[in-house]
N, C-alpha and C positions, 0 to 999 in steps of 0.2 A: 573501428569497432571496439577499441579498448574501453571507452567510457561505458559502453553497454555491457561488456563482460563484467565490469566492476559493479554496475547497477544490478545485474542479475545475481551476482554473488551476494549482495546485500539482501535482495528480495528473498533469496532462499532461506535466510535466517531471520526474516522480518518478524517482529515480536508482538507488540501489544496493539490492540485495536479498541477504539472507542470513539464516541462523538457526542455532541450535544445537538438537540433538535427541539426547539420550542414551538409555540404556535406559529412563529415565523421562522422555523427551522433552527432555533437555538435553545429550545426547552424540551425536556422529556415529555411524553404524552401522559394523560391522566391514567391512573391505575392504582392497584393496591401495593403501594411502594413498600409498606412495612412487611408484607408477605414475600414480595418478589425480590427485594433489594437489601435485605438484612436490616430492616427497621430504620432506613433513612427517610427523612421527610422529603417532600417534593423539592424544597429549596436545596437540601443537602444533596439529593440526587442530581439536580441540575448542576450544582457546583462540581460534583464528581465527574459528570459527563463532559463538562467544559474542560477540566484539567486533563482528562484522558484523551480528549480530542487533540489537545496540544501534543501529546505523545504520538498519537497516530499520524499526525500530519507533519511531524518534525522532519525537515528535509535532510536527506542523505547528502554529504558533500560531493561535489563534482571533482573527483580526484583523478580521473582518467588522464588529464593533461599535466598532472603534477609529475615531477621527477620521481622515480621509484623510491629514492631514499626519503622523500618528504611525505609519502603516503601514510606510513604508520603513525607519525605524529598527528596528522589531520584526523585519522581514525580514532586515536586516543582522545583527542579534543571532542570529537563527535560523541563518543561513548560517555564521556564525563558529563557533557551537556544533557544528553538524553537521560542519563541516570537521575539527574536532578529533577527532570520533569516526571519521570516514573515515580520517584519517591513522593513528589507532591500529589500525584494522583492516588498513590497508595494511602497517603495520609487522609484523603477525603473519601476513600473507598468503603463500601460495605464490607462486613467481615468475610463474606464468601469470595470477594475479589482481592482483598488486601494481601493475603498470603501469596496469591499468584503474582501480584505486581512486585512484591518483595523478592520473589524468585527471579523475576526479570531483572530487577535492579542489581541483584547479586551477580547475575551473569555479566552485566555490563562492567562490574568491577573486575571480573576475570578477563574481559577484553582488554582493559587498561593494563593489567598485570602482564598480559601476553603480548604487549607491544602492538595493540590494534588488531589482534587476530579475531575476526568476527565469528569464526566457527565456535568460539567459546559460548556464544549465546544461541547456538543451534542444537543444543543437546536435547535428548528425548524429554527430560524433565522440564526444560524451558519451553519446548514446543507444546507440551501438555498444559502447562500453566497459561501460555498464550491463548490456546484454544478455549480454555474455560473462561478466561477473562473476556475474550471476544464474544463468546456465546451470551454471557451476562449483558454485555453492552448492546448487542443486537436486540435482546429482549427488553431492555429498559431505557435506552437512550434515544429512541425515536427516530433513528435514521432510516434511509430508504435502501433496502438490499436489492441488488441486481444480480441474480444468479446466472452464472456464465459457465459453460462447459468448453474445455479445450480438447480438440481431437487433432489428429494428424492430417491436414494442416488447416484448421479453421477454428473460429470461435462460434459457439452456438448459444443462443438465448439472449444475446445483446439486442435490446430494442432499437428501433430507428430513432426514437425520441425519448428523452428522459427529462423530467421536470427539475428545474434548478433547485439546489439545496445540498444537504449533506448526503452523500451516496456511498454505500459500501459495495464494491464489486467483489462478489464471492466467486472465486475461481475453483472449479473442480476439474482435475486433469484426468480424462479418460483415454488419453493417447498412449503411445508407446515411447514417447520422448518427454523430457522435461520441457515445460512451456512457461512463458511469462506473458502477462498482460501488461504491456507498457502503455500508460495512458498519456495522451497528448491533446493539448488544445491547438487547433490550427489557427495561426495568426491571421488577422483580417486581410492582410495583403497577399496571402499565400493561396496557391491552388489547393486542390483537394488533398487530404491526408493520404488517400490511396495512391494518387499520382506521385507523391513525394516518397513513399515508403515501399512501393510494390516492385521496384526495379533494382535488383541487386542489393548491395550493402549501402545504406545511406551515407552520404558525405557530411562533413561539418556544415557545408552550405545548405544541404537538405534539412538538417536538423535545426538550423537557425530559423527556419520557417515555422517551427513548432515550439510550443511551450511544454517541457517535460514535467508532468505532474506526479510521477511516481509509478510504481509497478507492484503487481501481485505475482508471485512465483509459486508454482506447484510442480513437484516432481511427479513422475508417473504414479497414478493411483492416489495422489494426495491433494490437499486443498491449500489455497492461499487467499489473501484478500488485500485490498487497498481501499482506504477511506479518504475521500476528498470532498470539499465543498465546491460544487460546480456552479459556475456562472453561465448565463445564456451564451451560446456560441456553437462553433463547429468543433467536433472532437474526432479522434481516431484511436482505436485500441489495436495494438500490433504486437506480434511476437518477433523480437529482433535478435533472437538467439542465432548465431551464425551457423551456416551449414558448411560442411567440409567440401567446398566446391571451388572451382576455378573457371570463371572469375568469381570473386566473393559474393555470397548471397545469404539470405536469412530465411527463417520460417515465413516471414511476411511475404517474401517474394514468391513463396509457394502458395500464397492465398490466405495466410493467417493474419488478416487484418479486417477490421470492421469500422466503418464510419457511422457516426450518429450525431444528432443535434441535441442540445440542451435548450429548453424553452422556459420562459418565465412562468411562474405559477398562475393559474387561472387563465 
């Protein structure tokens, strides 16, 4: 479970959200861009949404299997690479989002200075900047929000079927514990995601049957999100936060997982 503890730690301070969605899920929708997006033209808004999608989908490194001494260096590398993407998005952003993205970029500098300490990007000011940027992106970049509520111990609101494209899973935690929505695609030769994740703590062999797509974390009473471009296939959302139990188990083994399918448009 080490890898998941690290992934959860990242998700709890996950920062910027955005995406692009055209007529074919890569362009923003038609609308009054000058009014809603700080006087960007449609082409400029499309460019911004594309760059901020790169930020949103930038993969967190799999550091769980690294020696403890090697993890800070990998996190520093991650923060530097992500900061470059954030600054590119900020340079293309409307005025109402640029300052928020600069706040996020500055926090990543602090992560580097603190030897990879990710808590430096989880301050109240950074969380507020992230929330404002995310709200702008939801309103202007044309992605598909999927509102999900976490309770103890279940996800509510996840549909059985989602249309392929760029999707933002919006997680609201109404439970009494921290929860994470860990998103997986079930590989073609695997059994169901429920069968893989519902019994105890998953092993490396179990997780090899799934493609880890990222996570949304929300503390009690708070919100989180994860944005991904989904292809047709089988998926499962699960909370793999470990329980204090013997034998080891997770929130998913208490029922906190939901299977769904992604289908082609039309």
